[in-house]
C-alpha beads as a LAMMPS data file, in Angstrom:
LAMMPS data file: protein, C-alpha beads

116 atoms
115 bonds

1 atom types
1 bond types

-500.0 500.0 xlo xhi
-500.0 500.0 ylo yhi
-500.0 500.0 zlo zhi

Masses

1 110.0

Atoms # bond

1 1 1 366.254 -118.587 377.905
2 1 1 366.810 -121.981 378.010
3 1 1 364.324 -123.940 380.174
4 1 1 364.115 -127.624 381.158
5 1 1 361.459 -128.958 383.463
6 1 1 361.162 -132.327 384.767
7 1 1 357.695 -134.067 385.795
8 1 1 356.500 -137.649 386.761
9 1 1 358.383 -138.439 389.813
10 1 1 356.904 -139.810 392.769
11 1 1 356.664 -142.637 395.122
12 1 1 356.369 -146.076 393.551
13 1 1 356.912 -149.595 394.958
14 1 1 359.875 -151.888 394.327
15 1 1 358.982 -153.594 390.707
16 1 1 356.797 -150.733 389.767
17 1 1 356.957 -148.208 386.832
18 1 1 357.154 -144.288 386.625
19 1 1 357.398 -142.341 383.226
20 1 1 359.290 -138.915 383.385
21 1 1 358.968 -136.154 381.277
22 1 1 361.308 -133.151 380.298
23 1 1 359.826 -130.376 378.544
24 1 1 362.323 -127.923 376.957
25 1 1 362.003 -124.463 375.739
26 1 1 364.091 -121.441 374.618
27 1 1 366.253 -123.483 372.146
28 1 1 366.050 -125.850 368.896
29 1 1 365.272 -129.031 370.861
30 1 1 365.448 -131.143 367.948
31 1 1 369.048 -130.161 367.245
32 1 1 370.603 -131.308 370.556
33 1 1 371.581 -134.547 372.155
34 1 1 369.645 -134.837 375.576
35 1 1 370.632 -136.484 378.751
36 1 1 368.988 -138.246 382.006
37 1 1 371.047 -138.051 385.222
38 1 1 370.269 -138.581 388.589
39 1 1 371.690 -137.931 392.139
40 1 1 371.230 -140.316 395.086
41 1 1 371.475 -138.626 398.435
42 1 1 374.900 -138.564 399.716
43 1 1 376.300 -139.568 396.018
44 1 1 377.546 -137.843 392.909
45 1 1 375.559 -137.165 390.068
46 1 1 375.433 -139.934 387.665
47 1 1 374.450 -140.280 383.885
48 1 1 371.518 -142.554 383.128
49 1 1 370.625 -142.404 379.687
50 1 1 371.333 -140.158 376.423
51 1 1 369.477 -139.694 373.297
52 1 1 370.798 -138.112 370.286
53 1 1 369.025 -135.385 368.374
54 1 1 366.864 -137.548 365.979
55 1 1 366.360 -140.024 368.577
56 1 1 367.671 -143.042 366.823
57 1 1 370.738 -143.555 368.951
58 1 1 370.457 -144.218 372.837
59 1 1 372.834 -145.430 375.539
60 1 1 372.288 -146.230 379.130
61 1 1 374.209 -146.898 382.309
62 1 1 374.697 -150.436 383.008
63 1 1 372.567 -150.082 386.079
64 1 1 369.393 -149.230 383.980
65 1 1 369.912 -151.199 380.852
66 1 1 366.770 -153.415 380.070
67 1 1 364.833 -151.518 382.474
68 1 1 364.573 -148.082 381.460
69 1 1 363.815 -146.559 377.914
70 1 1 364.712 -142.876 376.756
71 1 1 362.654 -141.347 373.958
72 1 1 361.881 -137.906 372.770
73 1 1 359.127 -136.347 370.924
74 1 1 360.791 -133.315 368.939
75 1 1 357.474 -132.090 367.749
76 1 1 356.478 -131.394 371.185
77 1 1 360.071 -130.688 372.395
78 1 1 359.849 -133.146 375.146
79 1 1 362.146 -136.144 376.315
80 1 1 361.049 -138.989 378.342
81 1 1 362.315 -141.833 380.679
82 1 1 360.238 -144.801 380.787
83 1 1 361.349 -146.500 384.149
84 1 1 360.366 -150.262 384.693
85 1 1 361.218 -152.840 387.545
86 1 1 362.291 -150.002 389.758
87 1 1 364.356 -150.687 392.664
88 1 1 365.113 -148.976 395.919
89 1 1 368.447 -148.111 394.494
90 1 1 366.861 -146.384 391.961
91 1 1 365.748 -143.674 394.334
92 1 1 367.243 -140.105 393.182
93 1 1 366.478 -136.705 392.174
94 1 1 366.483 -137.262 388.336
95 1 1 367.438 -134.296 386.125
96 1 1 367.497 -133.512 382.471
97 1 1 370.320 -131.750 380.631
98 1 1 371.221 -130.140 377.401
99 1 1 374.813 -129.146 376.458
100 1 1 374.944 -126.239 373.961
101 1 1 378.257 -124.583 372.793
102 1 1 380.065 -125.967 375.540
103 1 1 377.391 -124.579 378.601
104 1 1 375.472 -127.242 380.709
105 1 1 371.775 -126.324 380.963
106 1 1 369.691 -128.508 383.752
107 1 1 366.494 -128.682 385.038
108 1 1 365.608 -128.381 388.656
109 1 1 364.833 -132.319 388.852
110 1 1 361.838 -134.605 389.972
111 1 1 362.211 -136.901 393.017
112 1 1 361.780 -140.913 392.511
113 1 1 361.456 -142.812 395.439
114 1 1 361.221 -146.601 395.233
115 1 1 359.948 -148.300 398.424
116 1 1 357.614 -150.381 400.023

Bonds

1 1 1 2
2 1 2 3
3 1 3 4
4 1 4 5
5 1 5 6
6 1 6 7
7 1 7 8
8 1 8 9
9 1 9 10
10 1 10 11
11 1 11 12
12 1 12 13
13 1 13 14
14 1 14 15
15 1 15 16
16 1 16 17
17 1 17 18
18 1 18 19
19 1 19 20
20 1 20 21
21 1 21 22
22 1 22 23
23 1 23 24
24 1 24 25
25 1 25 26
26 1 26 27
27 1 27 28
28 1 28 29
29 1 29 30
30 1 30 31
31 1 31 32
32 1 32 33
33 1 33 34
34 1 34 35
35 1 35 36
36 1 36 37
37 1 37 38
38 1 38 39
39 1 39 40
40 1 40 41
41 1 41 42
42 1 42 43
43 1 43 44
44 1 44 45
45 1 45 46
46 1 46 47
47 1 47 48
48 1 48 49
49 1 49 50
50 1 50 51
51 1 51 52
52 1 52 53
53 1 53 54
54 1 54 55
55 1 55 56
56 1 56 57
57 1 57 58
58 1 58 59
59 1 59 60
60 1 60 61
61 1 61 62
62 1 62 63
63 1 63 64
64 1 64 65
65 1 65 66
66 1 66 67
67 1 67 68
68 1 68 69
69 1 69 70
70 1 70 71
71 1 71 72
72 1 72 73
73 1 73 74
74 1 74 75
75 1 75 76
76 1 76 77
77 1 77 78
78 1 78 79
79 1 79 80
80 1 80 81
81 1 81 82
82 1 82 83
83 1 83 84
84 1 84 85
85 1 85 86
86 1 86 87
87 1 87 88
88 1 88 89
89 1 89 90
90 1 90 91
91 1 91 92
92 1 92 93
93 1 93 94
94 1 94 95
95 1 95 96
96 1 96 97
97 1 97 98
98 1 98 99
99 1 99 100
100 1 100 101
101 1 101 102
102 1 102 103
103 1 103 104
104 1 104 105
105 1 105 106
106 1 106 107
107 1 107 108
108 1 108 109
109 1 109 110
110 1 110 111
111 1 111 112
112 1 112 113
113 1 113 114
114 1 114 115
115 1 115 116
């Protein structure tokens, strides 16, 4: 079955960096667009970044442009999110998502806390 497992979250000071990973299994990872979302306490889940199947096309939310970089390694069935210049408002649970045949599959998320 489809599995998405996020890792790499943690506590980081403002201005710091973290790299998240999303390990995928149970489907042909290289064929699908992948997404990173995040959800802060008391807020709706929001799209952070998208990468196409080949990795050559990416899009970002305005709030993270220039600070976050999405990438993927199709040989390892893994997607990444490099997060630099982190701000307290980036504090959220970060999720990866794939949509197949009209159905969304989500990981369980990894918590990123940006605080001094």
